[in-house]
N, CA and C atoms as a LAMMPS dump frame, in Angstrom:
ITEM: TIMESTEP
0
ITEM: NUMBER OF ATOMS
309
ITEM: BOX BOUNDS ff ff ff
-5.0000000000000000e+02 5.0000000000000000e+02
-5.0000000000000000e+02 5.0000000000000000e+02
-5.0000000000000000e+02 5.0000000000000000e+02
ITEM: ATOMS id mol type element x y z
1 1 1 N 1.355 -2.814 16.012
2 1 2 C 1.727 -1.689 14.305
3 1 3 C 0.21 -2.011 14.358
4 2 1 N 0.369 -1.416 12.752
5 2 2 C -0.608 -0.885 12.261
6 2 3 C -0.818 -1.819 10.647
7 3 1 N -1.288 -2.121 10.264
8 3 2 C -1.326 -2.683 8.546
9 3 3 C -2.646 -2.616 7.542
10 4 1 N -2.583 -2.642 6.669
11 4 2 C -3.85 -2.431 5.781
12 4 3 C -3.128 -3.289 4.107
13 5 1 N -4.697 -4.083 4.099
14 5 2 C -4.791 -4.479 2.63
15 5 3 C -5.424 -4.014 1.739
16 6 1 N -5.19 -3.818 1.349
17 6 2 C -6.216 -3.312 -0.149
18 6 3 C -6.501 -4.141 -1.843
19 7 1 N -7.118 -3.669 -2.514
20 7 2 C -7.612 -4.308 -3.728
21 7 3 C -7.876 -3.227 -4.617
22 8 1 N -7.258 -2.467 -5.254
23 8 2 C -6.865 -1.205 -6.262
24 8 3 C -7.534 -2.053 -8.028
25 9 1 N -8.232 -1.159 -8.574
26 9 2 C -8.359 -0.997 -10.097
27 9 3 C -7.773 -0.413 -11.409
28 10 1 N -6.701 -0.945 -11.801
29 10 2 C -6.595 -0.168 -13.186
30 10 3 C -6.813 0.573 -13.87
31 11 1 N -6.763 1.163 -14.402
32 11 2 C -7.427 1.338 -15.76
33 11 3 C -7.894 -0.191 -16.616
34 12 1 N -8.45 -0.324 -17.026
35 12 2 C -7.876 -1.196 -18.383
36 12 3 C -6.288 -0.913 -19.109
37 13 1 N -5.24 -2.277 -19.265
38 13 2 C -4.744 -2.218 -19.302
39 13 3 C -3.172 -1.062 -18.685
40 14 1 N -4.02 -0.768 -17.889
41 14 2 C -2.962 0.138 -17.074
42 14 3 C -2.357 -0.404 -15.931
43 15 1 N -2.319 -1.553 -15.223
44 15 2 C -2.074 -2.199 -14.223
45 15 3 C 0.198 -1.964 -13.973
46 16 1 N 0.243 -1.66 -14.345
47 16 2 C 1.649 -2.293 -14.836
48 16 3 C 2.282 -0.796 -14.448
49 17 1 N 1.405 0.228 -14.82
50 17 2 C 1.882 1.232 -15.236
51 17 3 C 1.9 1.927 -13.322
52 18 1 N 0.316 1.326 -13.18
53 18 2 C -0.039 2.224 -11.929
54 18 3 C 1.303 1.748 -11.319
55 19 1 N 1.624 0.54 -11.194
56 19 2 C 2.428 -0.466 -10.135
57 19 3 C 3.638 0.487 -10.471
58 20 1 N 4.105 0.782 -11.256
59 20 2 C 5.755 1.422 -11.286
60 20 3 C 5.802 2.614 -10.624
61 21 1 N 4.645 3.236 -10.911
62 21 2 C 4.512 4.524 -9.791
63 21 3 C 4.206 4.196 -8.391
64 22 1 N 3.813 3.088 -7.659
65 22 2 C 3.722 2.937 -6.592
66 22 3 C 5.354 2.463 -5.988
67 23 1 N 6.002 1.737 -6.845
68 23 2 C 7.321 1.299 -6.535
69 23 3 C 8.605 1.894 -6.436
70 24 1 N 8.025 2.923 -7.663
71 24 2 C 9.716 4.413 -7.561
72 24 3 C 9.341 5.798 -5.741
73 25 1 N 7.354 5.195 -5.603
74 25 2 C 7.146 5.954 -4.333
75 25 3 C 6.963 5.067 -2.941
76 26 1 N 7.739 4.116 -2.643
77 26 2 C 7.467 3.412 -1.633
78 26 3 C 9.187 3.233 -1.077
79 27 1 N 9.793 4.234 -1.347
80 27 2 C 11.824 4.349 -1.038
81 27 3 C 11.46 4.204 0.76
82 28 1 N 11.873 4.659 1.231
83 28 2 C 11.692 5.557 2.949
84 28 3 C 10.626 5.923 3.006
85 29 1 N 9.903 4.901 3.697
86 29 2 C 8.452 5.845 4.37
87 29 3 C 8.989 5.961 5.76
88 30 1 N 8.777 7.198 5.858
89 30 2 C 8.912 6.629 7.744
90 30 3 C 7.464 6.32 8.656
91 31 1 N 8.431 4.92 9.256
92 31 2 C 7.066 4.176 10.608
93 31 3 C 6.706 3.628 9.349
94 32 1 N 6.644 2.871 7.906
95 32 2 C 6.797 1.58 6.859
96 32 3 C 7.717 0.251 7.573
97 33 1 N 6.958 -0.768 7.756
98 33 2 C 7.728 -1.69 8.066
99 33 3 C 8.218 -2.397 7.072
100 34 1 N 6.723 -2.598 5.758
101 34 2 C 6.469 -3.432 4.959
102 34 3 C 5.016 -2.742 3.969
103 35 1 N 5.859 -2.94 2.175
104 35 2 C 4.856 -2.26 2.013
105 35 3 C 5.506 -2.901 0.565
106 36 1 N 4.015 -3.841 -0.136
107 36 2 C 4.329 -5.305 -1.134
108 36 3 C 2.32 -5.019 -1.8
109 37 1 N 3.695 -4.908 -3.152
110 37 2 C 2.596 -4.727 -3.868
111 37 3 C 2.499 -5.623 -4.962
112 38 1 N 1.274 -6.615 -5.333
113 38 2 C 0.945 -7.801 -6.055
114 38 3 C 0.014 -7.884 -6.574
115 39 1 N 1.032 -8.195 -8.345
116 39 2 C -0.643 -8.854 -9.574
117 39 3 C -1.339 -10.222 -8.652
118 40 1 N -2.499 -10.193 -9.484
119 40 2 C -4.182 -10.305 -8.646
120 40 3 C -3.686 -12.026 -9.621
121 41 1 N -3.326 -13.842 -9.639
122 41 2 C -3.492 -14.132 -10.856
123 41 3 C -4.124 -14.47 -11.871
124 42 1 N -6.116 -13.462 -11.779
125 42 2 C -7.077 -13.938 -11.97
126 42 3 C -7.417 -12.676 -12.67
127 43 1 N -6.862 -11.627 -12.201
128 43 2 C -7.701 -10.123 -12.579
129 43 3 C -6.118 -9.295 -13.65
130 44 1 N -6.417 -9.26 -13.899
131 44 2 C -5.394 -8.575 -14.869
132 44 3 C -5.609 -6.803 -14.554
133 45 1 N -6.529 -6.982 -14.285
134 45 2 C -6.123 -5.289 -13.33
135 45 3 C -6.526 -4.955 -12.16
136 46 1 N -6.138 -5.942 -11.997
137 46 2 C -6.722 -5.814 -9.81
138 46 3 C -4.599 -5.911 -9.617
139 47 1 N -4.49 -4.897 -8.344
140 47 2 C -3.559 -4.227 -7.52
141 47 3 C -3.612 -5.135 -6.559
142 48 1 N -3.021 -5.511 -5.428
143 48 2 C -3.428 -5.149 -3.898
144 48 3 C -1.833 -5.258 -3.394
145 49 1 N -1.959 -4.314 -2.589
146 49 2 C -1.233 -3.721 -1.618
147 49 3 C -1.146 -4.711 -0.459
148 50 1 N 0.418 -4.613 0.069
149 50 2 C -0.714 -4.567 2.39
150 50 3 C 0.996 -3.666 2.345
151 51 1 N 0.58 -3.566 3.594
152 51 2 C 1.032 -2.31 4.427
153 51 3 C 1.42 -2.96 5.553
154 52 1 N 2.314 -2.812 6.64
155 52 2 C 2.341 -3.163 7.64
156 52 3 C 3.558 -1.808 8.542
157 53 1 N 3.247 -0.492 9.033
158 53 2 C 3.178 0.428 9.756
159 53 3 C 4.156 0.29 10.984
160 54 1 N 4.977 1.105 11.213
161 54 2 C 4.672 1.293 13.324
162 54 3 C 3.255 1.53 13.528
163 55 1 N 2.449 2.684 13.073
164 55 2 C 1.25 2.881 14.087
165 55 3 C 0.236 3.221 13.539
166 56 1 N -0.468 3.64 13.229
167 56 2 C -1.42 4.544 12.278
168 56 3 C -1.466 5.822 11.986
169 57 1 N -0.691 6.359 12.975
170 57 2 C -0.514 7.821 12.725
171 57 3 C 1.104 7.843 11.757
172 58 1 N 1.74 7.024 11.301
173 58 2 C 2.432 6.666 10.387
174 58 3 C 2.752 6.079 8.99
175 59 1 N 1.085 5.671 9.109
176 59 2 C 0.84 6.239 7.691
177 59 3 C -0.285 6.704 7.668
178 60 1 N -0.868 7.488 8.156
179 60 2 C -1.5 9.123 8.248
180 60 3 C 0.037 9.904 7.562
181 61 1 N 0.729 10.022 8.995
182 61 2 C 1.374 11.907 8.111
183 61 3 C 1.93 10.73 6.443
184 62 1 N 2.34 10.024 6.759
185 62 2 C 3.053 9.012 4.843
186 62 3 C 1.745 9.805 3.823
187 63 1 N 0.476 9.941 4.095
188 63 2 C -0.074 10.682 2.817
189 63 3 C 0.894 11.904 3.004
190 64 1 N 0.989 12.799 3.443
191 64 2 C 1.017 14.027 3.679
192 64 3 C 2.604 14.533 2.958
193 65 1 N 3.325 13.582 2.655
194 65 2 C 4.549 13.581 2.524
195 65 3 C 4.549 14.483 1.19
196 66 1 N 5.587 15.111 0.525
197 66 2 C 5.136 15.019 -0.86
198 66 3 C 5.75 14.775 -1.93
199 67 1 N 6.421 13.97 -1.871
200 67 2 C 6.906 12.44 -2.95
201 67 3 C 5.526 11.375 -3.011
202 68 1 N 4.89 11.854 -1.57
203 68 2 C 3.573 10.458 -1.726
204 68 3 C 2.475 11.227 -2.328
205 69 1 N 2.135 12.364 -1.952
206 69 2 C 1.789 13.996 -2.967
207 69 3 C 1.411 13.658 -4.36
208 70 1 N 2.66 13.057 -5.133
209 70 2 C 3.026 13.899 -5.804
210 70 3 C 2.562 12.606 -6.132
211 71 1 N 3.279 11.087 -6.073
212 71 2 C 2.464 10.078 -6.865
213 71 3 C 1.459 9.647 -6.988
214 72 1 N 0.65 10.381 -6.158
215 72 2 C -0.918 9.93 -5.676
216 72 3 C -0.964 10.32 -7.109
217 73 1 N -0.432 11.271 -7.299
218 73 2 C -1.118 12.738 -8.785
219 73 3 C -1.048 11.777 -10.029
220 74 1 N 0.294 10.822 -9.957
221 74 2 C 0.357 11.106 -11.263
222 74 3 C -0.181 9.414 -11.734
223 75 1 N -0.536 8.863 -10.43
224 75 2 C -1.315 7.68 -10.54
225 75 3 C -2.866 7.824 -11.153
226 76 1 N -3.125 8.897 -10.591
227 76 2 C -4.748 9.196 -9.63
228 76 3 C -5.778 8.385 -11.422
229 77 1 N -4.871 9.663 -12.659
230 77 2 C -5.247 9 -14.29
231 77 3 C -5.382 7.664 -14.462
232 78 1 N -4.184 6.523 -14.425
233 78 2 C -4.091 5.167 -14.532
234 78 3 C -4.934 4.113 -13.524
235 79 1 N -5.764 4.595 -12.614
236 79 2 C -6.785 3.956 -11.503
237 79 3 C -8.289 4.385 -11.643
238 80 1 N -8.961 3.077 -11.778
239 80 2 C -10.262 2.745 -11.942
240 80 3 C -10.968 2.655 -11.039
241 81 1 N -10.553 2.278 -9.856
242 81 2 C -10.958 2.277 -8.622
243 81 3 C -10.439 2.018 -7.151
244 82 1 N -10.751 2.166 -6.343
245 82 2 C -10.912 1.418 -5.204
246 82 3 C -11.929 0.686 -4.57
247 83 1 N -11.445 -1.232 -4.686
248 83 2 C -12.188 -2.208 -4.77
249 83 3 C -12.713 -2.397 -2.683
250 84 1 N -11.691 -2.8 -2.265
251 84 2 C -11.287 -2.303 -0.434
252 84 3 C -10.623 -2.184 -0.208
253 85 1 N -10.414 -1.85 0.851
254 85 2 C -8.867 -1.784 2.003
255 85 3 C -9.772 -2.213 3.567
256 86 1 N -8.893 -3.297 4.226
257 86 2 C -9.378 -3.376 5.953
258 86 3 C -7.477 -3.32 5.761
259 87 1 N -8.206 -2.557 7.583
260 87 2 C -7.345 -3.119 8.369
261 87 3 C -7.079 -4.275 9.744
262 88 1 N -5.2 -4.269 9.685
263 88 2 C -5.411 -5.577 10.465
264 88 3 C -4.13 -4.442 11.312
265 89 1 N -3.997 -5.504 12.675
266 89 2 C -2.909 -5.454 13.495
267 89 3 C -1.763 -6.91 13.835
268 90 1 N -1.156 -6.337 12.837
269 90 2 C 0.064 -7.407 12.285
270 90 3 C 0.871 -7.818 14.048
271 91 1 N 1.073 -8.783 14.617
272 91 2 C 1.954 -9.558 15.496
273 91 3 C 3.284 -10.181 15.588
274 92 1 N 3.535 -10.175 13.705
275 92 2 C 4.869 -10.559 13.073
276 92 3 C 4.977 -11.381 12.23
277 93 1 N 5.99 -12.024 12.161
278 93 2 C 6.494 -12.478 10.74
279 93 3 C 7.128 -12.153 10.578
280 94 1 N 8.172 -12.689 9.585
281 94 2 C 9.409 -12.622 8.817
282 94 3 C 9.686 -10.888 7.94
283 95 1 N 10.497 -10.852 8.889
284 95 2 C 11.248 -9.437 8.787
285 95 3 C 10.039 -8.233 9.628
286 96 1 N 9.198 -9.055 10.595
287 96 2 C 8.819 -7.553 11.155
288 96 3 C 9.408 -8.265 13.124
289 97 1 N 9.283 -6.699 13.569
290 97 2 C 9.583 -7.482 15.024
291 97 3 C 8.266 -8.111 15.577
292 98 1 N 8.503 -8.822 16.789
293 98 2 C 7.179 -9.641 17.304
294 98 3 C 6.839 -8.963 18.524
295 99 1 N 4.866 -8.829 18.321
296 99 2 C 4.582 -7.83 18.577
297 99 3 C 3.628 -8.889 19.955
298 100 1 N 2.939 -8.213 21.141
299 100 2 C 2.235 -9.472 21.313
300 100 3 C 0.838 -8.319 20.871
301 101 1 N -0.073 -9.714 20.365
302 101 2 C -1.371 -8.891 20.228
303 101 3 C -2.434 -8.302 20.844
304 102 1 N -3.491 -7.974 20.592
305 102 2 C -3.503 -6.07 20.691
306 102 3 C -5.793 -7.64 21.846
307 103 1 N -5.546 -6.682 22.846
308 103 2 C -6.685 -7.605 23.368
309 103 3 C -8.307 -7.56 22.788
């Protein structure tokens, strides 16, 4: 499995608009096992996104889907920036298939 955890910053007062676009565009994404959007309890403009994919190729392919491209274009005016993104290797958990950790 392939995971990403990222923090983005919405333009001041636009967090809900960005989250609405993210929620609308996270339907059936081939290879996506989990896509969680969260607010930050101490930062009114921050959005955390935690993703789990079958593999990195599935994530990369999703970025080329017309509906994902449209969502990016729709949200772009409301996004102030991306603070960071980390890759992870999920090994399981509630709702995910169990795998052996990579060495």
